PDB file of N, CA, C and O in Angstrom, chain B, residues numbered from 101:
ATOM      1  N   UNK B 101       0.815  -1.187   0.000  1.00  0.00           N
ATOM      2  CA  UNK B 101       0.000   0.000   0.000  1.00  0.00           C
ATOM      3  C   UNK B 101       0.859   1.251   0.000  1.00  0.00           C
ATOM      4  O   UNK B 101       0.521   2.216  -0.686  1.00  0.00           O
ATOM      5  N   UNK B 102       1.957   1.273   0.743  1.00  0.00           N
ATOM      6  CA  UNK B 102       2.805   2.459   0.793  1.00  0.00           C
ATOM      7  C   UNK B 102       3.533   2.648  -0.532  1.00  0.00           C
ATOM      8  O   UNK B 102       3.873   3.777  -0.886  1.00  0.00           O
ATOM      9  N   UNK B 103       3.776   1.593  -1.256  1.00  0.00           N
ATOM     10  CA  UNK B 103       4.429   1.695  -2.563  1.00  0.00           C
ATOM     11  C   UNK B 103       3.550   2.451  -3.545  1.00  0.00           C
ATOM     12  O   UNK B 103       4.047   3.231  -4.358  1.00  0.00           O
ATOM     13  N   UNK B 104       2.254   2.224  -3.472  1.00  0.00           N
ATOM     14  CA  UNK B 104       1.322   2.917  -4.366  1.00  0.00           C
ATOM     15  C   UNK B 104       1.226   4.399  -4.020  1.00  0.00           C
ATOM     16  O   UNK B 104       1.121   5.243  -4.909  1.00  0.00           O
ATOM     17  N   UNK B 105       1.263   4.712  -2.723  1.00  0.00           N
ATOM     18  CA  UNK B 105       1.185   6.108  -2.309  1.00  0.00           C
ATOM     19  C   UNK B 105       2.432   6.877  -2.761  1.00  0.00           C
ATOM     20  O   UNK B 105       2.328   8.013  -3.225  1.00  0.00           O
ATOM     21  N   UNK B 106       3.599   6.262  -2.625  1.00  0.00           N
ATOM     22  CA  UNK B 106       4.819   6.948  -3.033  1.00  0.00           C
ATOM     23  C   UNK B 106       4.877   7.072  -4.561  1.00  0.00           C
ATOM     24  O   UNK B 106       5.372   8.070  -5.084  1.00  0.00           O
ATOM     25  N   UNK B 107       4.378   6.073  -5.266  1.00  0.00           N
ATOM     26  CA  UNK B 107       4.322   6.148  -6.716  1.00  0.00           C
ATOM     27  C   UNK B 107       3.367   7.259  -7.164  1.00  0.00           C
ATOM     28  O   UNK B 107       3.652   7.986  -8.115  1.00  0.00           O
ATOM     29  N   UNK B 108       2.245   7.379  -6.476  1.00  0.00           N
ATOM     30  CA  UNK B 108       1.283   8.442  -6.791  1.00  0.00           C
ATOM     31  C   UNK B 108       1.879   9.815  -6.483  1.00  0.00           C
ATOM     32  O   UNK B 108       1.660  10.767  -7.233  1.00  0.00           O
ATOM     33  N   UNK B 109       2.627   9.924  -5.392  1.00  0.00           N
ATOM     34  CA  UNK B 109       3.257  11.197  -5.042  1.00  0.00           C
ATOM     35  C   UNK B 109       4.315  11.583  -6.074  1.00  0.00           C
ATOM     36  O   UNK B 109       4.437  12.754  -6.431  1.00  0.00           O
ATOM     37  N   UNK B 110       5.066  10.616  -6.545  1.00  0.00           N
ATOM     38  CA  UNK B 110       6.075  10.887  -7.573  1.00  0.00           C
ATOM     39  C   UNK B 110       5.399  11.313  -8.875  1.00  0.00           C
ATOM     40  O   UNK B 110       5.888  12.215  -9.556  1.00  0.00           O
ATOM     41  N   UNK B 111       4.291  10.681  -9.224  1.00  0.00           N
ATOM     42  CA  UNK B 111       3.561  11.037 -10.445  1.00  0.00           C
ATOM     43  C   UNK B 111       3.002  12.457 -10.357  1.00  0.00           C
ATOM     44  O   UNK B 111       3.035  13.202 -11.337  1.00  0.00           O
ATOM     45  N   UNK B 112       2.493  12.829  -9.191  1.00  0.00           N
ATOM     46  CA  UNK B 112       1.965  14.180  -9.014  1.00  0.00           C
ATOM     47  C   UNK B 112       3.096  15.200  -9.095  1.00  0.00           C
ATOM     48  O   UNK B 112       2.940  16.253  -9.713  1.00  0.00           O
ATOM     49  N   UNK B 113       4.227  14.895  -8.476  1.00  0.00           N
ATOM     50  CA  UNK B 113       5.374  15.798  -8.516  1.00  0.00           C
ATOM     51  C   UNK B 113       5.895  15.958  -9.945  1.00  0.00           C
ATOM     52  O   UNK B 113       6.186  17.072 -10.380  1.00  0.00           O
ATOM     53  N   UNK B 114       6.011  14.864 -10.662  1.00  0.00           N
ATOM     54  CA  UNK B 114       6.483  14.930 -12.048  1.00  0.00           C
ATOM     55  C   UNK B 114       5.490  15.697 -12.915  1.00  0.00           C
ATOM     56  O   UNK B 114       5.899  16.454 -13.796  1.00  0.00           O
ATOM     57  N   UNK B 115       4.209  15.515 -12.682  1.00  0.00           N
ATOM     58  CA  UNK B 115       3.196  16.239 -13.448  1.00  0.00           C
ATOM     59  C   UNK B 115       3.222  17.726 -13.168  1.00  0.00           C
ATOM     60  O   UNK B 115       3.009  18.525 -14.080  1.00  0.00           O
ATOM     61  N   UNK B 116       3.476  18.114 -11.938  1.00  0.00           N
ATOM     62  CA  UNK B 116       3.517  19.542 -11.615  1.00  0.00           C
ATOM     63  C   UNK B 116       4.765  20.210 -12.181  1.00  0.00           C
ATOM     64  O   UNK B 116       4.726  21.392 -12.521  1.00  0.00           O
ATOM     65  N   UNK B 117       5.866  19.478 -12.289  1.00  0.00           N
ATOM     66  CA  UNK B 117       7.076  20.039 -12.875  1.00  0.00           C
ATOM     67  C   UNK B 117       6.955  20.186 -14.392  1.00  0.00           C
ATOM     68  O   UNK B 117       7.606  21.043 -14.989  1.00  0.00           O
ATOM     69  N   UNK B 118       6.138  19.365 -15.001  1.00  0.00           N
ATOM     70  CA  UNK B 118       5.985  19.422 -16.451  1.00  0.00           C
ATOM     71  C   UNK B 118       5.221  20.666 -16.895  1.00  0.00           C
ATOM     72  O   UNK B 118       5.327  21.058 -18.057  1.00  0.00           O
ATOM     73  N   UNK B 119       4.466  21.289 -16.019  1.00  0.00           N
ATOM     74  CA  UNK B 119       3.658  22.440 -16.388  1.00  0.00           C
ATOM     75  C   UNK B 119       4.189  23.757 -15.847  1.00  0.00           C
ATOM     76  O   UNK B 119       3.412  24.679 -15.600  1.00  0.00           O
ATOM     77  N   UNK B 120       5.488  23.859 -15.661  1.00  0.00           N
ATOM     78  CA  UNK B 120       6.056  25.135 -15.235  1.00  0.00           C
ATOM     79  C   UNK B 120       6.067  26.079 -16.435  1.00  0.00           C
ATOM     80  O   UNK B 120       6.288  25.631 -17.560  1.00  0.00           O
ATOM     81  N   UNK B 121       5.835  27.361 -16.225  1.00  0.00           N
ATOM     82  CA  UNK B 121       5.780  28.286 -17.353  1.00  0.00           C
ATOM     83  C   UNK B 121       7.146  28.470 -18.001  1.00  0.00           C
ATOM     84  O   UNK B 121       8.167  28.531 -17.317  1.00  0.00           O
ATOM     85  N   UNK B 122       7.150  28.558 -19.326  1.00  0.00           N
ATOM     86  CA  UNK B 122       8.391  28.777 -20.062  1.00  0.00           C
ATOM     87  C   UNK B 122       8.745  30.255 -20.034  1.00  0.00           C
ATOM     88  O   UNK B 122       7.865  31.114 -20.082  1.00  0.00           O
ATOM     89  N   UNK B 123       9.998  30.537 -19.959  1.00  0.00           N
ATOM     90  CA  UNK B 123      10.464  31.927 -19.940  1.00  0.00           C
ATOM     91  C   UNK B 123      11.264  32.190 -21.205  1.00  0.00           C
ATOM     92  O   UNK B 123      12.323  31.598 -21.412  1.00  0.00           O
ATOM     93  N   UNK B 124      10.768  33.061 -22.033  1.00  0.00           N
ATOM     94  CA  UNK B 124      11.474  33.432 -23.252  1.00  0.00           C
ATOM     95  C   UNK B 124      12.188  34.755 -23.039  1.00  0.00           C
ATOM     96  O   UNK B 124      11.742  35.598 -22.261  1.00  0.00           O
ATOM     97  N   UNK B 125      13.298  34.927 -23.737  1.00  0.00           N
ATOM     98  CA  UNK B 125      14.005  36.185 -23.617  1.00  0.00           C
ATOM     99  C   UNK B 125      13.280  37.251 -24.437  1.00  0.00           C
ATOM    100  O   UNK B 125      12.576  36.939 -25.397  1.00  0.00           O
ATOM    101  N   UNK B 126      13.457  38.475 -24.058  1.00  0.00           N
ATOM    102  CA  UNK B 126      12.799  39.565 -24.761  1.00  0.00           C
ATOM    103  C   UNK B 126      13.521  39.838 -26.076  1.00  0.00           C
ATOM    104  O   UNK B 126      14.639  39.369 -26.292  1.00  0.00           O
ATOM    105  N   UNK B 127      12.878  40.595 -26.944  1.00  0.00           N
ATOM    106  CA  UNK B 127      13.481  40.946 -28.228  1.00  0.00           C
ATOM    107  C   UNK B 127      14.738  41.776 -28.008  1.00  0.00           C
ATOM    108  O   UNK B 127      15.729  41.620 -28.721  1.00  0.00           O
ATOM    109  N   UNK B 128      14.689  42.651 -27.023  1.00  0.00           N
ATOM    110  CA  UNK B 128      15.856  43.486 -26.715  1.00  0.00           C
ATOM    111  C   UNK B 128      17.043  42.634 -26.297  1.00  0.00           C
ATOM    112  O   UNK B 128      18.167  42.875 -26.735  1.00  0.00           O
ATOM    113  N   UNK B 129      16.799  41.638 -25.451  1.00  0.00           N
ATOM    114  CA  UNK B 129      17.891  40.758 -25.018  1.00  0.00           C
ATOM    115  C   UNK B 129      18.432  39.929 -26.175  1.00  0.00           C
ATOM    116  O   UNK B 129      19.627  39.635 -26.225  1.00  0.00           O
ATOM    117  N   UNK B 130      17.555  39.549 -27.108  1.00  0.00           N
ATOM    118  CA  UNK B 130      17.981  38.727 -28.233  1.00  0.00           C
ATOM    119  C   UNK B 130      18.940  39.479 -29.151  1.00  0.00           C
ATOM    120  O   UNK B 130      19.960  38.924 -29.561  1.00  0.00           O
ATOM    121  N   UNK B 131      18.634  40.724 -29.478  1.00  0.00           N
ATOM    122  CA  UNK B 131      19.447  41.486 -30.423  1.00  0.00           C
ATOM    123  C   UNK B 131      20.602  42.247 -29.787  1.00  0.00           C
ATOM    124  O   UNK B 131      21.476  42.732 -30.505  1.00  0.00           O
ATOM    125  N   UNK B 132      20.631  42.367 -28.480  1.00  0.00           N
ATOM    126  CA  UNK B 132      21.677  43.140 -27.808  1.00  0.00           C
ATOM    127  C   UNK B 132      23.044  42.477 -28.028  1.00  0.00           C
ATOM    128  O   UNK B 132      23.226  41.294 -27.741  1.00  0.00           O
ATOM    129  N   UNK B 133      23.990  43.255 -28.536  1.00  0.00           N
ATOM    130  CA  UNK B 133      25.346  42.761 -28.753  1.00  0.00           C
ATOM    131  C   UNK B 133      25.529  41.925 -30.006  1.00  0.00           C
ATOM    132  O   UNK B 133      26.609  41.372 -30.211  1.00  0.00           O
ATOM    133  N   UNK B 134      24.513  41.813 -30.851  1.00  0.00           N
ATOM    134  CA  UNK B 134      24.624  41.006 -32.067  1.00  0.00           C
ATOM    135  C   UNK B 134      24.892  41.894 -33.274  1.00  0.00           C
ATOM    136  O   UNK B 134      24.744  43.114 -33.212  1.00  0.00           O
ATOM    137  N   UNK B 135      25.288  41.261 -34.370  1.00  0.00           N
ATOM    138  CA  UNK B 135      25.557  41.958 -35.618  1.00  0.00           C
ATOM    139  C   UNK B 135      24.622  41.425 -36.688  1.00  0.00           C
ATOM    140  O   UNK B 135      24.510  40.215 -36.884  1.00  0.00           O
ATOM    141  N   UNK B 136      23.953  42.336 -37.376  1.00  0.00           N
ATOM    142  CA  UNK B 136      23.085  41.974 -38.493  1.00  0.00           C
ATOM    143  C   UNK B 136      23.815  42.358 -39.767  1.00  0.00           C
ATOM    144  O   UNK B 136      24.315  43.475 -39.895  1.00  0.00           O
ATOM    145  N   UNK B 137      23.875  41.422 -40.711  1.00  0.00           N
ATOM    146  CA  UNK B 137      24.572  41.648 -41.968  1.00  0.00           C
ATOM    147  C   UNK B 137      23.551  41.883 -43.078  1.00  0.00           C
ATOM    148  O   UNK B 137      22.680  41.045 -43.311  1.00  0.00           O
ATOM    149  N   UNK B 138      23.659  43.022 -43.762  1.00  0.00           N
ATOM    150  CA  UNK B 138      22.805  43.331 -44.906  1.00  0.00           C
ATOM    151  C   UNK B 138      23.637  43.066 -46.150  1.00  0.00           C
ATOM    152  O   UNK B 138      24.643  43.736 -46.384  1.00  0.00           O
ATOM    153  N   UNK B 139      23.217  42.083 -46.953  1.00  0.00           N
ATOM    154  CA  UNK B 139      23.967  41.699 -48.144  1.00  0.00           C
ATOM    155  C   UNK B 139      23.219  42.196 -49.372  1.00  0.00           C
ATOM    156  O   UNK B 139      22.028  41.930 -49.534  1.00  0.00           O
ATOM    157  N   UNK B 140      23.927  42.921 -50.237  1.00  0.00           N
ATOM    158  CA  UNK B 140      23.341  43.376 -51.490  1.00  0.00           C
ATOM    159  C   UNK B 140      24.103  42.738 -52.642  1.00  0.00           C
ATOM    160  O   UNK B 140      25.323  42.583 -52.587  1.00  0.00           O
ATOM    161  N   UNK B 141      23.373  42.373 -53.678  1.00  0.00           N
ATOM    162  CA  UNK B 141      23.985  41.715 -54.834  1.00  0.00           C
ATOM    163  C   UNK B 141      24.402  42.684 -55.909  1.00  0.00           C
ATOM    164  O   UNK B 141      24.738  42.255 -57.013  1.00  0.00           O
ATOM    165  N   UNK B 142      24.396  43.954 -55.638  1.00  0.00           N
ATOM    166  CA  UNK B 142      24.778  44.968 -56.616  1.00  0.00           C
ATOM    167  C   UNK B 142      26.189  45.454 -56.346  1.00  0.00           C
ATOM    168  O   UNK B 142      26.755  45.205 -55.281  1.00  0.00           O
ATOM    169  N   UNK B 143      26.748  46.151 -57.324  1.00  0.00           N
ATOM    170  CA  UNK B 143      28.084  46.719 -57.176  1.00  0.00           C
ATOM    171  C   UNK B 143      28.086  47.849 -56.156  1.00  0.00           C
ATOM    172  O   UNK B 143      27.032  48.351 -55.764  1.00  0.00           O
ATOM    173  N   UNK B 144      29.278  48.241 -55.734  1.00  0.00           N
ATOM    174  CA  UNK B 144      29.415  49.230 -54.675  1.00  0.00           C
ATOM    175  C   UNK B 144      28.892  50.602 -55.099  1.00  0.00           C
ATOM    176  O   UNK B 144      28.287  51.293 -54.279  1.00  0.00           O
ATOM    177  N   UNK B 145      29.099  51.013 -56.324  1.00  0.00           N
ATOM    178  CA  UNK B 145      28.714  52.350 -56.750  1.00  0.00           C
ATOM    179  C   UNK B 145      27.291  52.457 -57.282  1.00  0.00           C
ATOM    180  O   UNK B 145      26.848  53.554 -57.623  1.00  0.00           O
ATOM    181  N   UNK B 146      26.575  51.362 -57.360  1.00  0.00           N
ATOM    182  CA  UNK B 146      25.232  51.379 -57.927  1.00  0.00           C
ATOM    183  C   UNK B 146      24.202  51.960 -56.978  1.00  0.00           C
ATOM    184  O   UNK B 146      24.460  52.151 -55.790  1.00  0.00           O
ATOM    185  N   UNK B 147      23.023  52.237 -57.533  1.00  0.00           N
ATOM    186  CA  UNK B 147      21.973  52.846 -56.712  1.00  0.00           C
ATOM    187  C   UNK B 147      21.445  51.868 -55.658  1.00  0.00           C
ATOM    188  O   UNK B 147      21.085  52.288 -54.558  1.00  0.00           O
ATOM    189  N   UNK B 148      21.392  50.568 -55.977  1.00  0.00           N
ATOM    190  CA  UNK B 148      20.932  49.600 -54.980  1.00  0.00           C
ATOM    191  C   UNK B 148      21.880  49.558 -53.778  1.00  0.00           C
ATOM    192  O   UNK B 148      21.439  49.426 -52.637  1.00  0.00           O
ATOM    193  N   UNK B 149      23.166  49.671 -54.040  1.00  0.00           N
ATOM    194  CA  UNK B 149      24.142  49.665 -52.957  1.00  0.00           C
ATOM    195  C   UNK B 149      24.027  50.920 -52.102  1.00  0.00           C
ATOM    196  O   UNK B 149      24.187  50.868 -50.883  1.00  0.00           O
ATOM    197  N   UNK B 150      23.750  52.043 -52.748  1.00  0.00           N
ATOM    198  CA  UNK B 150      23.587  53.285 -51.993  1.00  0.00           C
ATOM    199  C   UNK B 150      22.376  53.198 -51.080  1.00  0.00           C
ATOM    200  O   UNK B 150      22.441  53.615 -49.924  1.00  0.00           O
ATOM    201  N   UNK B 151      21.264  52.658 -51.588  1.00  0.00           N
ATOM    202  CA  UNK B 151      20.063  52.494 -50.764  1.00  0.00           C
ATOM    203  C   UNK B 151      20.311  51.505 -49.616  1.00  0.00           C
ATOM    204  O   UNK B 151      19.824  51.704 -48.503  1.00  0.00           O
ATOM    205  N   UNK B 152      21.065  50.451 -49.896  1.00  0.00           N
ATOM    206  CA  UNK B 152      21.376  49.478 -48.845  1.00  0.00           C
ATOM    207  C   UNK B 152      22.263  50.097 -47.770  1.00  0.00           C
ATOM    208  O   UNK B 152      22.083  49.824 -46.584  1.00  0.00           O
ATOM    209  N   UNK B 153      23.216  50.924 -48.177  1.00  0.00           N
ATOM    210  CA  UNK B 153      24.069  51.607 -47.212  1.00  0.00           C
ATOM    211  C   UNK B 153      23.260  52.571 -46.353  1.00  0.00           C
ATOM    212  O   UNK B 153      23.460  52.657 -45.142  1.00  0.00           O
ATOM    213  N   UNK B 154      22.355  53.286 -46.987  1.00  0.00           N
ATOM    214  CA  UNK B 154      21.513  54.228 -46.264  1.00  0.00           C
ATOM    215  C   UNK B 154      20.632  53.497 -45.254  1.00  0.00           C
ATOM    216  O   UNK B 154      20.500  53.934 -44.111  1.00  0.00           O
ATOM    217  N   UNK B 155      20.037  52.396 -45.671  1.00  0.00           N
ATOM    218  CA  UNK B 155      19.168  51.633 -44.768  1.00  0.00           C
ATOM    219  C   UNK B 155      19.967  50.992 -43.642  1.00  0.00           C
ATOM    220  O   UNK B 155      19.532  51.015 -42.491  1.00  0.00           O
ATOM    221  N   UNK B 156      21.125  50.421 -43.951  1.00  0.00           N
ATOM    222  CA  UNK B 156      21.908  49.741 -42.918  1.00  0.00           C
ATOM    223  C   UNK B 156      22.495  50.718 -41.909  1.00  0.00           C
ATOM    224  O   UNK B 156      22.725  50.364 -40.753  1.00  0.00           O
ATOM    225  N   UNK B 157      22.735  51.949 -42.351  1.00  0.00           N
ATOM    226  CA  UNK B 157      23.277  52.949 -41.440  1.00  0.00           C
ATOM    227  C   UNK B 157      22.281  53.307 -40.336  1.00  0.00           C
ATOM    228  O   UNK B 157      22.685  53.577 -39.205  1.00  0.00           O
ATOM    229  N   UNK B 158      20.996  53.311 -40.650  1.00  0.00           N
ATOM    230  CA  UNK B 158      19.981  53.745 -39.696  1.00  0.00           C
ATOM    231  C   UNK B 158      19.132  52.608 -39.136  1.00  0.00           C
ATOM    232  O   UNK B 158      18.347  52.832 -38.214  1.00  0.00           O
ATOM    233  N   UNK B 159      19.266  51.409 -39.662  1.00  0.00           N
ATOM    234  CA  UNK B 159      18.409  50.291 -39.270  1.00  0.00           C
ATOM    235  C   UNK B 159      18.597  49.878 -37.815  1.00  0.00           C
ATOM    236  O   UNK B 159      17.619  49.541 -37.148  1.00  0.00           O
ATOM    237  N   UNK B 160      19.807  49.894 -37.314  1.00  0.00           N
ATOM    238  CA  UNK B 160      20.102  49.447 -35.951  1.00  0.00           C
ATOM    239  C   UNK B 160      19.378  50.241 -34.878  1.00  0.00           C
ATOM    240  O   UNK B 160      19.100  49.714 -33.801  1.00  0.00           O
ATOM    241  N   UNK B 161      19.069  51.494 -35.155  1.00  0.00           N
ATOM    242  CA  UNK B 161      18.363  52.321 -34.169  1.00  0.00           C
ATOM    243  C   UNK B 161      16.916  51.899 -33.983  1.00  0.00           C
ATOM    244  O   UNK B 161      16.331  52.138 -32.927  1.00  0.00           O
ATOM    245  N   UNK B 162      16.334  51.276 -34.997  1.00  0.00           N
ATOM    246  CA  UNK B 162      14.920  50.937 -34.962  1.00  0.00           C
ATOM    247  C   UNK B 162      14.652  49.504 -34.518  1.00  0.00           C
ATOM    248  O   UNK B 162      13.494  49.104 -34.403  1.00  0.00           O
ATOM    249  N   UNK B 163      15.687  48.737 -34.270  1.00  0.00           N
ATOM    250  CA  UNK B 163      15.549  47.364 -33.779  1.00  0.00           C
ATOM    251  C   UNK B 163      15.839  47.387 -32.289  1.00  0.00           C
ATOM    252  O   UNK B 163      16.863  47.931 -31.873  1.00  0.00           O
ATOM    253  N   UNK B 164      14.958  46.806 -31.470  1.00  0.00           N
ATOM    254  CA  UNK B 164      15.208  46.787 -30.026  1.00  0.00           C
ATOM    255  C   UNK B 164      16.540  46.104 -29.709  1.00  0.00           C
ATOM    256  O   UNK B 164      16.860  45.060 -30.277  1.00  0.00           O
ATOM    257  N   UNK B 165      17.292  46.689 -28.822  1.00  0.00           N
ATOM    258  CA  UNK B 165      18.602  46.161 -28.458  1.00  0.00           C
ATOM    259  C   UNK B 165      19.727  46.827 -29.213  1.00  0.00           C
ATOM    260  O   UNK B 165      20.896  46.616 -28.888  1.00  0.00           O
ATOM    261  N   UNK B 166      19.407  47.618 -30.205  1.00  0.00           N
ATOM    262  CA  UNK B 166      20.369  48.365 -31.025  1.00  0.00           C
ATOM    263  C   UNK B 166      21.545  47.507 -31.481  1.00  0.00           C
ATOM    264  O   UNK B 166      22.678  47.748 -31.066  1.00  0.00           O
ATOM    265  N   UNK B 167      21.292  46.502 -32.336  1.00  0.00           N
ATOM    266  CA  UNK B 167      22.401  45.682 -32.826  1.00  0.00           C
ATOM    267  C   UNK B 167      23.252  46.454 -33.828  1.00  0.00           C
ATOM    268  O   UNK B 167      22.817  47.468 -34.372  1.00  0.00           O
ATOM    269  N   UNK B 168      24.447  45.977 -34.062  1.00  0.00           N
ATOM    270  CA  UNK B 168      25.326  46.560 -35.063  1.00  0.00           C
ATOM    271  C   UNK B 168      24.884  46.047 -36.425  1.00  0.00           C
ATOM    272  O   UNK B 168      24.688  44.845 -36.601  1.00  0.00           O
ATOM    273  N   UNK B 169      24.727  46.947 -37.388  1.00  0.00           N
ATOM    274  CA  UNK B 169      24.309  46.567 -38.738  1.00  0.00           C
ATOM    275  C   UNK B 169      25.465  46.836 -39.680  1.00  0.00           C
ATOM    276  O   UNK B 169      25.985  47.950 -39.742  1.00  0.00           O
ATOM    277  N   UNK B 170      25.865  45.800 -40.419  1.00  0.00           N
ATOM    278  CA  UNK B 170      26.991  45.891 -41.339  1.00  0.00           C
ATOM    279  C   UNK B 170      26.481  45.628 -42.748  1.00  0.00           C
ATOM    280  O   UNK B 170      25.750  44.664 -42.977  1.00  0.00           O
ATOM    281  N   UNK B 171      26.865  46.487 -43.698  1.00  0.00           N
ATOM    282  CA  UNK B 171      26.473  46.308 -45.084  1.00  0.00           C
ATOM    283  C   UNK B 171      27.594  45.607 -45.826  1.00  0.00           C
ATOM    284  O   UNK B 171      28.758  45.991 -45.711  1.00  0.00           O
ATOM    285  N   UNK B 172      27.243  44.574 -46.592  1.00  0.00           N
ATOM    286  CA  UNK B 172      28.239  43.827 -47.352  1.00  0.00           C
ATOM    287  C   UNK B 172      27.780  43.758 -48.791  1.00  0.00           C
ATOM    288  O   UNK B 172      26.646  43.366 -49.067  1.00  0.00           O
ATOM    289  N   UNK B 173      28.645  44.135 -49.705  1.00  0.00           N
ATOM    290  CA  UNK B 173      28.317  44.123 -51.124  1.00  0.00           C
ATOM    291  C   UNK B 173      28.924  42.878 -51.752  1.00  0.00           C
ATOM    292  O   UNK B 173      30.112  42.600 -51.586  1.00  0.00           O
ATOM    293  N   UNK B 174      28.088  42.124 -52.483  1.00  0.00           N
ATOM    294  CA  UNK B 174      28.531  40.925 -53.188  1.00  0.00           C
ATOM    295  C   UNK B 174      28.045  41.020 -54.636  1.00  0.00           C
ATOM    296  O   UNK B 174      27.010  40.444 -54.973  1.00  0.00           O
ATOM    297  N   UNK B 175      28.771  41.734 -55.492  1.00  0.00           N
ATOM    298  CA  UNK B 175      28.295  41.909 -56.854  1.00  0.00           C
ATOM    299  C   UNK B 175      28.190  40.577 -57.593  1.00  0.00           C
ATOM    300  O   UNK B 175      29.066  39.720 -57.477  1.00  0.00           O
ATOM    301  N   UNK B 176      27.118  40.417 -58.349  1.00  0.00           N
ATOM    302  CA  UNK B 176      26.925  39.219 -59.161  1.00  0.00           C
ATOM    303  C   UNK B 176      26.316  38.050 -58.422  1.00  0.00           C
ATOM    304  O   UNK B 176      26.112  37.002 -59.035  1.00  0.00           O
ATOM    305  N   UNK B 177      26.017  38.165 -57.159  1.00  0.00           N
ATOM    306  CA  UNK B 177      25.476  37.033 -56.419  1.00  0.00           C
ATOM    307  C   UNK B 177      24.046  36.749 -56.871  1.00  0.00           C
ATOM    308  O   UNK B 177      23.748  35.656 -57.352  1.00  0.00           O
ATOM    309  N   UNK B 178      23.187  37.711 -56.720  1.00  0.00           N
ATOM    310  CA  UNK B 178      21.795  37.540 -57.111  1.00  0.00           C
ATOM    311  C   UNK B 178      21.154  38.909 -57.211  1.00  0.00           C
ATOM    312  O   UNK B 178      20.082  39.145 -56.655  1.00  0.00           O
ATOM    313  N   UNK B 179      21.791  39.779 -57.898  1.00  0.00           N
ATOM    314  CA  UNK B 179      21.333  41.149 -57.967  1.00  0.00           C
ATOM    315  C   UNK B 179      20.385  41.397 -59.112  1.00  0.00           C
ATOM    316  O   UNK B 179      19.926  40.467 -59.774  1.00  0.00           O
ATOM    317  N   UNK B 180      20.101  42.648 -59.335  1.00  0.00           N
ATOM    318  CA  UNK B 180      19.149  43.029 -60.380  1.00  0.00           C
ATOM    319  C   UNK B 180      19.659  42.787 -61.773  1.00  0.00           C
ATOM    320  O   UNK B 180      18.956  43.065 -62.745  1.00  0.00           O
TER     321      UNK B 180
END
């Protein structure tokens, strides 16, 4: 009889541990200290590259956590 009671107590304890709330990190914590890479498939002097540079320069301010945004040009990859 005591074996069944202890087994039931263990089952209740295991069941209560299975339903603990999950804790996710905030968006600010996720992006803090990270680097976002903006890749453009156009040449450096082209208009697409200029727009990408302009966007990457100001993009980090609008993302929570203010990550570092780096623009990388890869001409011929998959550009216009």
